[in-house]
N, C-alpha and C positions, 0 to 999 in steps of 0.2 A: 949201313944206314938204311932205314925204312924209306921206301919210295912211295909216291902217291898211289900207284897202281896196286900196291900191296894192302892198302887199307880202304880202298874205295870200290864200291860196286858199280853204280850207274848214275845217270843224270835224268832230270825231268823238268817240266814246265812249272811256271809260277802258280801259286794258290795262296789262300789266306788262312790264318789261324782262327777265323771265325767259325771254322768247322768245329772247334772245341768250345765255342762260346756258351753253349748250353750246359757245360759241365762245371761243377763246383768241387772244391777240395774233397778228396775221398771218393769222387765218382769213379766208377769203373770205366776203363778205356773202351773205346768203340771196338766192336768185335773184330773188324778188319785189322785194327792195330794189334790187338791181343793175339790174333791168329798169326799175323806176320812176325811179331817178336818171337813168339814160341817157335816158328819155323826157322827164323834166322839164327836164333841162339841155341837151337836144339833143346828146347824146354818142353817137358811133358805137361800138356794142357791141364790135366787133372790136378797137378800140383801147384799151378800158377794163378796168380792174381795181379792185375795191374791197375793201379789207382792213381788219380790225378793229384799232383802236388800243387802246381800252379800253372797259369798261362801268362807269359810275358812275351819276350822275343820268341820263345819256343813254348811248346807245351811239355812239361816234364811230369813223369809218373814214377811212382815207387813200384818195383817189382818184388812180389812176395812169393816164396816157394814154401809150401806147407805152412803158410801163415807167417813166416819169418821174413823180415826185410833183407833182401839179398842184393838188390841192384837199383839203379836209377836209369830210366829210359828217357832220352831227350828227343823230341820230335820237332824238326824245323820245317817251316813252310818251304816248299820247293822254290829254288832260286834265291832264298834269303842269303844276304851277304856273300853271294858268289856260288851258292849251290853246293852239291856234294863235294867238289874239289876243294872248296874253301873249308868245309868241315873236316875233310881228310887232312888238310894242312894244319888245322888246329890241333888235331890229334898228334900229328908228327912233332909239333913243337912241344906239346904237353909230354910226350914220352921222352924227348930230348932233356926236358927240365928235370926228369927223374934222376938224372946223373948228378945233380947238385946235392952235396952232402948236407945233412941236417934239415932239409925241407921235405915236408910231407905233402903229397899231392894225391888226388884221385887217380884210380887206375882204370883205364878203359878196358873193356872186356871184348875180345875178338868173337866174331860170329863163327859158325861151324865151317864156313869157307875160309876162315883165316883173316878176313878183312875186319877193320874196326868201324867202318861206316857202310850202311846198307840203305836201300830204297824199298819202302813198303807202300804198296798201292791201295788206295781206298776203294770204295764201291763204285766210284766214278771213273776209276782208272788213273787217277792222279797219284804221282809218286811222292812220298814224303821221306826226307832224309832223316835217318834214325841212327843214334849211337846209344851204347849202354856203358855204364861204369859200375864198379863195385859200390855197394852201399857203405856209407861211412856213418857209424854210430856216434851219437853225441848231441851237443846242443849248438845251434847256430849262434854265433857271437851277437847277432842282431837281437836275439831274444834275451840276452843278459841285461841286468840292470845297469852295469858299467863295464863296457868292453875295453875301457882305457888300458888296463894292465897288459892287454894283448897287442896293442897298437905298436909297441916297440918291435915286436916280432914281425908284424905286418910290414913295417918300414924296412926292417933288416932283410926280409925275404924279397921285397921289391928291388932292393939294391943288388941282391944276388942274381935275380932274374935279369936285371939290366946288364950286368957284367957278362952273363951267359949270352945274351942277345948280341952284344957287341962283337963276340967272337964266333958265334955259331953260323955256319953256312947252310942256308936252306937248300934242299935238293931241288933238282929240276922239276918244274911244275908246281912249285909251292905258290900258294895264292891266299893272301889275306888283304883286307881292305885297309884304307887309311882313316885315322881319326885326326883329320885336319880341321881347320876352322869352318870350312864350308860344310863338312859332314856334321859338325857339332851344332852350329848356330846360323848356317847360311840360309839362303832362300828356300832350299828343299833339303832340310837336314834329315839325317837317317831316322831320327826318332820323333819328329814332329816340331812344329814352330812354337817357341815359347811365347810369341806374341798372341797366340790363340788362347793363352790362359786368361782367366777372369780377373783382369786388372783395370783399375781406373786409368784415366789419361795421365794423371800425375804419377801414378805408380809405374806405368809403362815408360814414361820419360826418365824416371829415376833409373830404372833397369837398363835402359838404352845408353844412358850416360856411363853407367858402370861397365857395361859391355864394351863400348868403344874404348874406354880407358884401359880395360884388360887386353883387348885385341891390339891396341897400339903397342903394348909390351911384347906380346907373343909373336907378332908379325915381324919383329926385329931380331928374333932368335933364329940363327942359322940352323939349317938341317945338316948336321954332321954325324959322324959315327958316334961322337960323344953325347949328342943331344937327342938324336931321333933314332928309333928302332922298334923292334917287336916288343910289345908289352902286354900284360894281362888286361889292363884297361877297366877292370871292375873289381879290383882287390879290396873289397869292403866287407864289413861284418856279415852281410848276408851270404857271402861266399867263403866263409871260414867256419869250420866246425871244430868245437872243442870236445875231446873225448873225455871220459870219466877221469882218466889219469892226468888230464890237463893238456895233453898233446893236441896240437892244431893241425888241421888238414885243409888245404885250399882246394876249392871246387870251381866249376863253371868257368871254362875258358872261352866261352861262346863269343865274348866281346874282344878277344885278343886280336890286335892289329897293330899297324905301324903308327906311331905318333911320338910326340916329345916324351922322353922318359919321365919327366916330372909330372906328366898327366896322371901317372899312377898315384901320386899324392892327392891330386884333385879328386880322383875317383874314389879314393878311400874314404872320403867324407860325404859321398853322395847322399843327398836328401836330408842330411842332418846338420849342415853348416850353421843353421839358425839356432840350433839347441845350445843351452848354456854350457854343456860339457864339451862342445866341439873343439874349443881351443886346447883342452887337455889332451884330446885325441891327436890333434894336429901336431902338437909339440912332442908327444911320444913317438909318433911316426918319424918325425925328423931325428930324434935321438937314435932311433933304431937304424935308420938309413945311414946316418953319419958314422955309426959304429962300424959299418962295413965299407963305406966309400969316402970317408973323410968329410971335413966340414963343408957345408954349402957356402958359396960365395953370396955376397949381396945381390948380385944379378940373378942368381938361381933362385934365391928366396922371393925376389920380385916376380920371377917368371912362374913359379909354382903357385903363388898367390893369384896371379892373373888367371892361370888355368883353372884354379879353383872357382873364381867368379864365373868364368865361361861355362864350366861344368854345371854349376848351379842352374844357370839359365837353360842349358841344354836338357837337363833332367826335368826342368819345369815344363819344357816342350814334350818330354817323354810322358808326363802325366796327362796331357791332353788327349792322348789316344791309347791309353792303356787302362786295364781294369784296376779299380781302387784296391782290390784284394791282393794285388801283386806286391803291395807294401803293407807293413804293419798297421793296425788300426789307427786311424787319425792322421797318419803321416802324409797321405796324398792331399788331404784338405789343407795341411799346413804349408804346402809348397809355394802357393802364390804369395801369401803374406810373408812367409819366411824368406823368399827370394828377394822381396822388396827390402826387407830388413838387411839381408846380406849386401845388397847393392848400396844401401845408404852407408853401411859400415866400411865397405870397400872404398867408397868415394872419400870418406873421412880419413881412412888409414888402410892402404892396400895390404899391409902385413897384420891386420887386426887378429886374425886367427892364430898368429904365431907370437902374440904378446904374452 
């Protein structure tokens, strides 16, 4: 089994992704990053180009060699979610998941030193945690007119991940964070307070009522080996790529952490719960999951629905301090009114997405 020390280079102090705020999609990477990536992965500079894809929790870049897309470089602000050791742990779990038959995942690329995680220093001497994966050709499901036909597969694969997580023994030094209620919607949540969104007093009150109703459900769920473990936590259309032959590949394990397994259902519907097609996606996810793990109990359906309501407000908080271009056009602006609509529907019928 791989150990943390075999995939990790070094550690550094905190910094902010504001360093990349001046870049837009397609912009060339700063020279210090370009130079560092070429050195770490043994790439000939004259053949390489590194261009921004997006800035979210990380800055991600496409790596081109001789003009052809060959890899994706992910840059995390130092100290984010635990620093290099946490990123190394992410890669450890990703590599372990490759043992699951029938599931296609991104492939991390080792550096010339044999590690999967390295630190690259900018012109101020600050170290940034960097990983690289092989480029996956195809179309992101988020860009499809209707991703519903693929949601059974997403649900099925989530169930396979959960079964692996229940039996996998992390190596010494493994470090990932928790997605508990405090990190989602507490006073100082990891991604921002939903209360800071542009809501009227009445809208905020509606959301608060829905949140308390949902939290009352989740707080009663025990944390056992069957209910709580290591999950992807962001297994949604933006993180699944469909190749020309229809094969799907899961990418981006940056949010992987410990939480209720059914939180993966909630995360699969992130940002789109208010859309008219969301119930179709939710129901397809359930069919896929149940095909692998058996029928959900009434209590489980209630729990996953409550987690979906909580996730919706969690991601509303996310929009308060993230760039609008991290989401498809118009979706960021729809989060506040859409969240209020989801809250109203949840208060009327907690299982509304599954009807």
